[in-house]
Rosetta silent file (secondary structure, phi, psi, omega in degrees, C-alpha in Angstrom):
SEQUENCE: MNNYSINTLLNTEKSNAKTPSEYLAIGREVIKNGTAVQYSYKNEIRNGYVQYLGNNSKNGNAKFIFVGTNSNGNITTIHIKSGKDMWKTLNGDPKNKTIYPSKGK
SCORE:     score description
SCORE:     0.000 S_00000001
   1 L     0.000   32.142 -179.718  104.255   75.279   52.984 S_00000001
   2 L    53.326   46.167  177.319  104.505   74.170   56.680 S_00000001
   3 L    56.073   25.061 -179.759  100.813   74.573   57.274 S_00000001
   4 L  -113.372  130.213 -179.059  101.315   78.314   56.472 S_00000001
   5 L  -134.206  159.532 -179.876   99.107   79.684   53.684 S_00000001
   6 H   -66.198  -31.037  178.530   98.419   82.985   52.052 S_00000001
   7 H   -54.326  -22.910  177.960   94.859   82.501   53.331 S_00000001
   8 H   -71.938  -14.340  175.812   96.148   83.369   56.836 S_00000001
   9 H   -82.085  -11.841 -173.409   96.694   86.877   55.539 S_00000001
  10 L   -54.586  -36.651 -179.481   93.053   87.470   54.746 S_00000001
  11 L  -107.442   21.379 -178.121   92.333   89.137   58.062 S_00000001
  12 L  -125.756  165.310  175.407   95.532   90.823   58.752 S_00000001
  13 L  -109.744   -0.773 -176.391   97.398   93.887   57.530 S_00000001
  14 L  -137.223  155.816  173.687  100.942   92.335   57.962 S_00000001
  15 L   -68.421  144.259  173.231  102.411   89.019   57.032 S_00000001
  16 L   -97.803   16.173 -179.887  102.487   86.508   59.902 S_00000001
  17 L   -60.894  137.156 -176.868  105.629   84.853   58.555 S_00000001
  18 L  -107.347  -14.734 -179.263  107.884   83.947   61.371 S_00000001
  19 L  -137.948  163.577  175.921  111.003   82.919   59.387 S_00000001
  20 H   -62.774  -31.289 -179.420  112.676   83.937   56.251 S_00000001
  21 H   -74.697  -33.672  174.719  111.646   80.569   54.619 S_00000001
  22 H   -69.495  -37.819  179.951  107.949   81.234   55.506 S_00000001
  23 H   -63.222  -46.641 -179.639  108.244   84.790   54.100 S_00000001
  24 H   -68.340  -28.407  177.806  109.714   83.365   50.777 S_00000001
  25 H   -71.140  -35.090  172.424  107.097   80.600   50.630 S_00000001
  26 H   -60.272  -45.124  178.235  104.443   83.262   50.743 S_00000001
  27 H   -65.114  -40.006 -177.849  106.148   85.173   47.857 S_00000001
  28 H   -69.919  -30.209  176.899  106.568   82.037   45.809 S_00000001
  29 H   -70.214  -44.650  176.374  102.806   81.199   46.306 S_00000001
  30 H   -63.976  -42.955  177.858  101.878   84.686   45.023 S_00000001
  31 H   -58.450  -43.557 -173.398  104.276   84.318   42.067 S_00000001
  32 H   -70.334  -42.153 -174.316  102.705   80.997   41.290 S_00000001
  33 H  -108.581   -7.580  179.364   99.013   81.957   41.647 S_00000001
  34 L   -84.292 -168.366  177.852   99.008   85.687   41.257 S_00000001
  35 E  -106.329  130.107  177.921   98.891   88.027   38.288 S_00000001
  36 E   -74.895  139.258  175.209  102.213   89.107   36.805 S_00000001
  37 E  -140.721  169.745  177.620  102.489   92.880   36.457 S_00000001
  38 E  -120.165  144.475  179.709  105.054   95.507   35.649 S_00000001
  39 E  -144.320  157.285  174.600  105.771   98.532   37.899 S_00000001
  40 E   -90.787  133.532  176.618  108.235  101.377   37.863 S_00000001
  41 E  -149.692  120.188 -176.672  110.822  101.505   40.742 S_00000001
  42 L    48.514   50.646  175.888  113.819  103.867   40.799 S_00000001
  43 L    64.145   27.956  172.199  113.451  104.674   37.097 S_00000001
  44 E  -141.129  152.455  175.239  113.398  101.106   35.908 S_00000001
  45 E   -87.596  123.193 -176.831  110.624   98.674   35.022 S_00000001
  46 E  -114.156  159.362  174.080  110.363   95.775   37.391 S_00000001
  47 E   -97.944  143.126  178.175  108.227   92.627   37.393 S_00000001
  48 E  -146.560 -179.794 -172.024  105.961   92.017   40.337 S_00000001
  49 E  -141.289  135.354 -177.888  103.038   89.747   41.179 S_00000001
  50 E  -129.241  138.422  172.780   99.579   90.693   42.640 S_00000001
  51 E  -135.831  133.320  178.131   96.907   88.542   44.291 S_00000001
  52 E   -70.732  132.282 -178.845   93.559   89.714   45.541 S_00000001
  53 E  -101.999  -27.327 -174.950   93.090   88.884   49.248 S_00000001
  54 E   139.800 -161.348  179.349   89.535   90.110   49.786 S_00000001
  55 E  -115.081  145.228  173.367   87.912   93.201   51.143 S_00000001
  56 L   -57.843  130.582  179.776   88.817   95.111   54.290 S_00000001
  57 L   -64.569  -26.103 -178.634   86.406   94.431   57.036 S_00000001
  58 L   -76.460  -45.206 -171.330   86.347   97.966   58.296 S_00000001
  59 L  -129.953   -3.284  179.175   85.512   99.800   55.051 S_00000001
  60 L    79.155    2.706  179.850   84.915   97.174   52.340 S_00000001
  61 L   -73.706  152.857 -178.185   87.895   98.291   50.326 S_00000001
  62 E   -72.115  153.976  173.804   89.861   95.718   48.351 S_00000001
  63 E  -138.490  148.581 -173.249   93.195   94.501   49.626 S_00000001
  64 E  -134.759  153.847  167.951   96.022   92.759   47.742 S_00000001
  65 E  -107.197  138.867 -175.204   99.307   91.088   48.414 S_00000001
  66 E  -125.769  130.398  173.807  102.099   92.380   46.257 S_00000001
  67 E  -119.303  116.653  173.349  105.543   90.683   45.595 S_00000001
  68 E   -91.864  154.119 -179.739  108.125   92.857   44.099 S_00000001
  69 E  -131.512  164.970  178.868  111.324   91.506   42.457 S_00000001
  70 L   -96.953 -177.208 -175.673  114.624   93.006   41.483 S_00000001
  71 L   -68.797  -10.328  171.922  116.126   92.942   37.942 S_00000001
  72 L   -94.592    2.533  177.582  117.336   89.331   38.547 S_00000001
  73 L    84.995    3.248  179.690  113.888   88.188   39.345 S_00000001
  74 L   -83.549  144.999  177.589  114.554   87.625   43.054 S_00000001
  75 E   -67.141  126.742 -175.300  111.944   88.531   45.532 S_00000001
  76 E  -111.475  -29.591 -175.048  112.761   91.860   47.186 S_00000001
  77 E  -156.498  151.203  173.665  109.556   92.779   48.998 S_00000001
  78 E  -134.781  125.349 -176.264  106.148   91.451   50.008 S_00000001
  79 E  -135.064  147.637  161.082  103.395   93.929   51.040 S_00000001
  80 E   -94.241  124.698 -176.088   99.795   93.751   51.800 S_00000001
  81 E  -128.440  151.579  172.569   98.294   96.893   50.148 S_00000001
  82 E   -69.616  156.579  173.788   94.998   98.552   49.918 S_00000001
  83 H   -47.876  -48.559 -172.010   93.444   98.767   46.424 S_00000001
  84 H   -63.148  -42.883  176.230   94.184  102.485   46.370 S_00000001
  85 H   -65.967  -43.104  176.168   97.886  101.861   47.151 S_00000001
  86 H   -52.107  -57.485 -176.478   98.062   98.983   44.715 S_00000001
  87 H   -65.449  -29.427  171.423   96.725  100.937   41.826 S_00000001
  88 H   -66.320  -40.825  173.736   98.950  103.837   42.651 S_00000001
  89 H   -60.063  -47.738 -171.071  101.995  101.519   42.575 S_00000001
  90 H   -79.284  -49.085 -166.557  100.983   99.903   39.318 S_00000001
  91 H  -112.212   -5.974 -177.419   99.442  102.831   37.415 S_00000001
  92 L    76.853   -0.603 -178.733  100.659  106.051   39.237 S_00000001
  93 L  -135.437  110.191 -175.488   96.984  106.780   39.795 S_00000001
  94 L   -68.197  -11.663  179.099   94.950  105.520   42.698 S_00000001
  95 L   -90.017  -15.077  175.532   91.692  106.207   40.652 S_00000001
  96 L   -87.716   99.697 -173.322   92.791  103.852   37.793 S_00000001
  97 L   -87.529   29.049 -176.485   91.487  100.632   39.223 S_00000001
  98 L  -107.256  132.885  175.744   92.852   98.493   36.396 S_00000001
  99 L  -103.939  118.942 -179.046   95.514   95.798   36.818 S_00000001
 100 L   -95.481  103.347 -178.928   97.301   95.333   33.488 S_00000001
 101 L   -65.288  146.516  178.867   98.751   91.791   33.513 S_00000001
 102 L  -106.563 -178.428 -177.457  102.230   91.505   31.966 S_00000001
 103 L  -102.807   34.703 -173.238  103.627   88.411   30.203 S_00000001
 104 L   -76.588  -16.145 -173.110  106.021   87.818   33.113 S_00000001
 105 L   -84.343    0.000    0.000  104.957   84.292   34.078 S_00000001
């Protein structure tokens, strides 16, 4: 992966990808090693992938990397999200701290 790893994201809030190929390499790594999930986007169920990155150094809250896909399975977005934002994306409720794996892999 051109000496670029998801581990470089541990202490940042944004991806350090400098090229589209680095961006996609991060997405592919999350798809390979993360947890497949389903989420609702624009009234359709999409497949995504979540990987735990660690805890925020400021407040100790969990942070995740999220890869979203379109209906064709192509990577459409990569975000670093707080646990609260992740759980809201996946469950519609930031207090429901459960990640329900799908059978998408």
